[in-house]
N, C-alpha and C positions, 0 to 999 in steps of 0.2 A: 356651841359645841360642848358635848359632855366630856368629862375627864375619864380617860380609860381606866378600867379596873379589871382585876383577875378574878373577881367574885361575881357569880351570876348563875345562869342556867344554860345547860347544854341541851339543845333541842335537836332530836333526830327524827327525820321523816324517811321511812323505809318502804320501798316496794317489796312486799314479801314474796312476790313471784320471782323477781330477778335478783333481789339483794341490793339493788341500786339504792343509794341513800343521799339525802341532802341534810346539811348540818348548819345550825345557827348556834353561836354563843352570844347570848343576850346578857351583857354585863350590867352591873348595878353600880353606877357612879355614886359616890358618897352623898352628893346633893340631891339624888333622886328621891322622890317621895315614896313611901311604902305603898300608897294607893296605886301608883302607876304599875309597880311590879306585881301587886296582887291582881290587878285587873287584867294585865297582859298574860301572865302565867295562868291565871284562872281561865281566860278566854281560850288559850291553847289547850288546856286540859279538857275543856267542855266542847271543843270544836268537833263538828260532825261533818265528815267529808261527803261529797256528792255520792249518790247511790251507786253509780257505775264504778267507783274506785274504793268504796267502803270496805269491801272484802279483802282487798289486797294492799292496804296501807296500814302501817303501824307508826304511831306518833308517840314518842316518849320524851320526857324531860328529866333532867338530873341536876340537882343543885351542885355547884362547883365553888370551892373556896380557894383553889389554887389552880389556875388554868394550865400553867406550865406542867405541873405534876400530873394533872388529869390527862393532858395530851400524851405525855410519856407513857402513862399507864394504859391508855386506850388508843393505840395507833390506828390510823385510818387506812383503808385500801387506797391504792394509787388513784389519782384523778378525782377524788371526792373532796370538794372544797368546803371549808368552814368560813362562814361570814361572821365576823365579830362586830356586833352592833350594840348600842345601848338599848336597854329594854324599852325605852320610850320610842324607838323606831316603830313599834307596833301600837302606839298609844295615840288615839285621836283626841287631841287636846280640847277642841271645841265641844265635842260631845262627851268627853270624859269616858271614852269607851275603847275597847279592843278593836284594832283594825282587822276585822275578820276577812274582808275581801282581799286584802293584801296577803294575809297568811294563806287563804284558800288558793290564790294564784300561785304561790310558791309550792304548795303541796301538789297541785296539778302539774306544775313544771317538772317536779321530780317523778311523779308516778305515771302521768300520761305522756309527757314529752321526753321522759328518760334523760332529763338534763339537770342543771344546777337549780338551786332554789330561786335565783334571780336571773333575768336575761343579761346579756353583755352588750347587746345592741350594736353589733358590728355593721358599720355603714357600708352600703353597696354590696353586701353579701346576702345570698339566699338564706333566709331565716330557718334554722333547724333547731331542734331541742328546745331549750328554754327561750331562745330568741324568737321562736314562733309565738307571737303574742296576739291575743284578742280576736282570733278568727275561728275559735273552736266551734261556735254555733253554726257558722257558715259551712264548715267542714262536715258537721253532723247532718246538716240539711242536705248537702250535696250527696253524701253517701246514702242517706235514707232514701232520697229520690232514685238513686241508681239501683238500690235494692228493690225498688218498685218498677223497674224497667223503664226509667225515665232518663232521656239524654238531657244534658245541661249546656246552656250557653252562659258562660261566666263573663259578666260585664263589670267594668270598673276602671277608673282612670289609671294612668301610669303611676308607679310608685306607691300603689295601694297594697302591694303584697300579693299579686295574683300568682306569680311564679312560686313563691313560698307556699301559698295555699295549695297549688297544684301538687307540689312535692308531698305535702301532708296528706292530701286526698289519695295520692298514689300509695302511701304507706298504709292508710286506713283501708283502702280497697283490697290490698294484698292481705291484710289481717282479717278482712271479712270474707275471704275465700275466692276473690277474683284474681286472675292473672292480669296485672296492670302494665300498660305500656305508656310511656311518656315521651312525646316527640315534639321538638321545636321545628316548625315547618317553614321558618323564614327563609332558609337557604334552598328550599325545594323550587326548582325552576320549571318543571313540566309535569303534566299528569302521569307520565311514565315513571318519573322519579318518585312521585307520591305513592303510586301502587308498589313500586319496589321497596320504598321505606316501610310500608305496612307489611309487605310479605316477609322482609327480613326480620322485622320485629316479632312476627308470629312464628316463623319457622326456625329462627336462629336466636332465641332469646338470651343465650349465654354469651354472645359475642361482646367484646369490648366496644367502646364507642368508635374507635378507629377501624376495627375490623368490620363493624356494622356499616360504616360509611363506605368502605371499600367494596363490600358485598352489594350494597345498594347501587353504587356506581356501575358495577359490572352488570347487575340484573337490569337496570333501567335501559341500558344500551340495547337489550334484546326485546324491550317492550314498546319501542317507539311507535309501532303500528298496531300493537295488540294489547295495549294497556287496559283498554276498556273490558275486553273479553277476559283477560287474566285477572283483572280486579274483581269482576263479578264472580269468577270461579273461587277466588280467595274468600270473599265475603260469604258465598254459599257454603263453603267448607266450614266457616265459623258458625254459621247458622245450624249446621248439622252436627256440630261437636257438643261434647258434654262439659267443656271447660269454659266457665263464664269469664268474660274479659272486659276490661275497662281500657279505653283508649283516651288518653289525655293529650290533646293536640293544641299546641300554642301557636300563635301568630298565623292563624288561618287566613285572615285578610291579606297579609303580606305575601303569602304564597299565591293568592289569586292575582295580586299585582304582577308577580312574575309571569303568570300565565297570560296576562293581558299584554305582556311585553313592555311593561313600564319599569323605569327606575323611579326613585322617590322624587327626582327633580323634574320629571317630565309632565307636560300639560295633559291632563286627562281628556281634553277635547281632541287629542290626536289619536285616541283609541279607534281603530277601525271596527266597522260593524261585524266583519267576519270574526275578528278576535273576540268581540263582545259576545256574540252568539255562541262561540265555542266555549267560553268560560262560563256563561250562563248555563249551558248544557252540562258542564262538569258539576256545577253547583247542584243541579237537579239530580244528576247521576249519583253523586256522593250521598245526597239525602236518601235516595232510593236504596242504596247499599246499606245505609244505617238501618233503614226500616226492614230490609230483607233479613238482617241478622239480629233483630230486636229481641228475640227470645234469649239470646246468649251473650249479647254484647251491649255495652253502654259507651257513650261518647261524651266527653267534655271538651267543648270548643271555646277558644278565647283568642284574644289578640289585643295589640296596643292601639288599634283603631276601633271606633265604635262599630261593632259587627253589622248591626241592622242598617245603620246609616251608610255604611260602606256599600252594601248591596244596592240600596236605593240610589246612591250617588253615581254608581257605575252602571246603573240600569241592568243589573244582573237579576237572576231569579229572585223575586221578592219573597218567595216561600222557602228560601234556602235554610231557614232555621225553624220551620213550623213544627218539626218533631222534637224541638228542644224547649225545656223549661228555663226561663231566664232567672239567674241568680245574680244580683247586683251587689258588689262590695261597696260599702259606705264608709266614710271616715269614722273614727272613734268619736263618741260623744264625750261630754265633759268628764263623766265618771271614769270611762275607760282611759281617757287621756291622762287623768290624774294618776290612775293606777300604773300606767305604763311609765310615766315620768318618775314616779316614786320608786318603782321597781328597778329602773335603770340606774338611778342614783344609789340606791341601797346595794345594788350589785357591785358598785365601786366603793362601798362602805362610806358613802357620803350621806349625812343626815342633816339636811338644811332645815331651817325654820319653816313653819307652815306658810308664812306669808311669801316665801320664795316659791314654794309649790303653787300657791294661788296665782302669783304673777306669771309663772310659766304656763299654767292652764289658760289664763286669759289670752296670752299671746298665741297659743298653739291650737286652740279649739276653733274649728273642727280638726280633730287629730288625724294627720296624715303620717303614717309611720316614717317615711323618708325624712320629712321635715322635722319630726320629733327627734330623730336620731342626729340630724345635723345640729339642732339646738343643744342636745345633750352632750355632743362632742365638745362644743365650746364651753358649756357650763362645767363639765368635768375637768377640762383643761384648766379653767380658771381656778377651780377649787383645789386642784393639785398644786398649782403654783402659789396660791395665796393662803390656803387653809380655810377659807370661808367665802361666803357670797351673800349679797343683800339684794332686795328688790330693785334698788337703783342700779346696781351692777348688772342685773338681768336685763333691764331696759337698755343699758349701754351696749351690752353684748349683742342684743337683738339688732340695734341700729348700726353698730360698727362692724360686727363680725358676720351676722347672719344675712341681713339684706343689704349691707354695705358693700364696698368694693372687694373686701376680703371674701365675701360669700358668693361673688358672681360665678365662680367656677362650679358652684353647686346648682345654679339656676339657669345659666346661659344655655344649657342644653335644651331647655324648653323652647327657646326662640327658634332653634333649628327645626322644630316641627313644621315651620312654615314651608319647608321644602315641598311638602305635599299640597300646599295651597296654591302656589303660583299665581294664577290670575285672580285668586281671591285674597291674596296676601294683604293688599292695602286695605281692603274692607275689614278683614279679620283684625288687623292692627288697630283700625279705627274703633272697632267694638271694644277691644281690650283697653285702649286709651281712655275711652269714655267710662268703662266700668271701674277702672283703677281710681278714678276720682269720685265715684258715686257713693262709696261707703256701703254700709250693711243694708240700706234700703233699696239699693240697686236702681235700675233704669227700666221703664216700661218698654215692651217689645217694639211699639211703633217708633219710638225715638231711636232705638238701635237700628231699626230698618232704615230710617232716614240717614243715620251715620254711615251705614254700610253702602247705601246707594250713592251718597255724596262722595265716597271714596272709590267709586267706579264699580261697585259690586252689583250683581243682578239680584233683584228682590226675590226671585224664585229660588235662589241658592241659600237664603238666610237660614231656614230651619236646619238644613244640612250642616252649614257652617257652625251654627250654635251647638249642634250635637257633637261635632268634632272638637269644638272648644271645650266641651265638658270633659273630654278625655285629655286634651293636650294642655289646657290652662285652667282646669277646675272652675269653669263657669257653671252656674246652676240657675235653674228657674226657681224662684222663691215659692215654696208651696202655697197653693190656693191664691196665687196672684199672677198677673201677666208680666211680672217684673223679673229681671235677671241681675245677677251680681257675681263677683268673684266668690267662689265657695271657700277659697283659702285666703285668709287675711295676709299670710306671709307672701304668697305669690302676688297678691294685689299690691302690697307695699313694695315688693321687689320691682314689679313692673312700673309702678309709678315713679320709683326712684331711678331706675336704670334703663328702662326701655321706652317709656312714653315719649312720643314725638312732640316737639314744640314745647 
């Protein structure tokens, strides 16, 4: 830990369009080498922002010899935070270089995200501002495709940040000239309610959430027999309009579950053919409506269940997403995970030694935002209580707090996903039990098939179950091999310690 000093450099990052700013005070401890300060401050002065923000960002530095006096003479607007960190926070010791990627991330947080320089990492909250981390490329990809008249099927396991990404796409679409509608479909029970929800969103965009729900309920009662005709009229009106729109629709598969008459605890073998045909017809109908207004409307569809596997599993229209380009969210790689960990810690003004960061990266790659935030909550709490942290303490926190009994409340929710498996539950558990002891090399598919059948599963279900496990328990097929493994070491270790049978 560096000794605090009131001598250093005041760094200001300003969005010149809005006046929003981000601030760093990089202090110079007496023991710090002149080379570190020269490299870091020189790196900031020579930093070149990305082209899309270069014209609207101003970065300045000012040498400070008395921080207290400087802050009295230069009061900040409300809600603009200053991070007080040693200059070595931006020094890459192993390479003897300026941490440009870390600084760039902070600049983009201020200018693009309109947030603070560092994220705060609020657990279980939708990520906005600086807390929206590491998904900018996916957002640009989605918006670029929408501008080319392409609908999107957004795929990715739970806790990967799909909801936060959808919120960001909503904002970008609005900024790009679209009228954007974001709707959670999980509570929609009937096609009439769906059409009513779309109609209210289009015709009454200024309503509060409660007012919109009341209006949807009133309208849906009048559409019980006419939803199809009224829905077609609605989408035709959108096709004839001049106002380009984006519909961002979450939990589409759960809505179809309701149409099938299922709760999440019911056996899917109980679905009647009449209900199945009716829902399959709806899936085709909605695809046709998307195509009918393709000139003026874009759709982003997603859900907490693997969408394509869901259609196959329930024998619904297999072409239900043929008009959509699939975008798959992936976990953070080692570099992104390191950057996120370091940003979260510096956001709390914690500057651990590099070997602590190395240890965290080893434990948390591939980087799943939710798991990183869980780990950082424990690490930050330890640092605040003790003032320091070591690699050995990181290991202890991992085993005692994160995957141990104290951490079960963070992970036991994953086991509840078996409510959708029912007759497949024993076989799915057998697969997870086997993979939990397999390590990084995984298990070949034929062995998993044998495990699944031995637990009473039908061999014909295996591919579907594996796809659902990708979403629910982060199972993955190892690239270029026939083998499977836990994609998340944390969830593997948790399962092996807390859930594995026998």
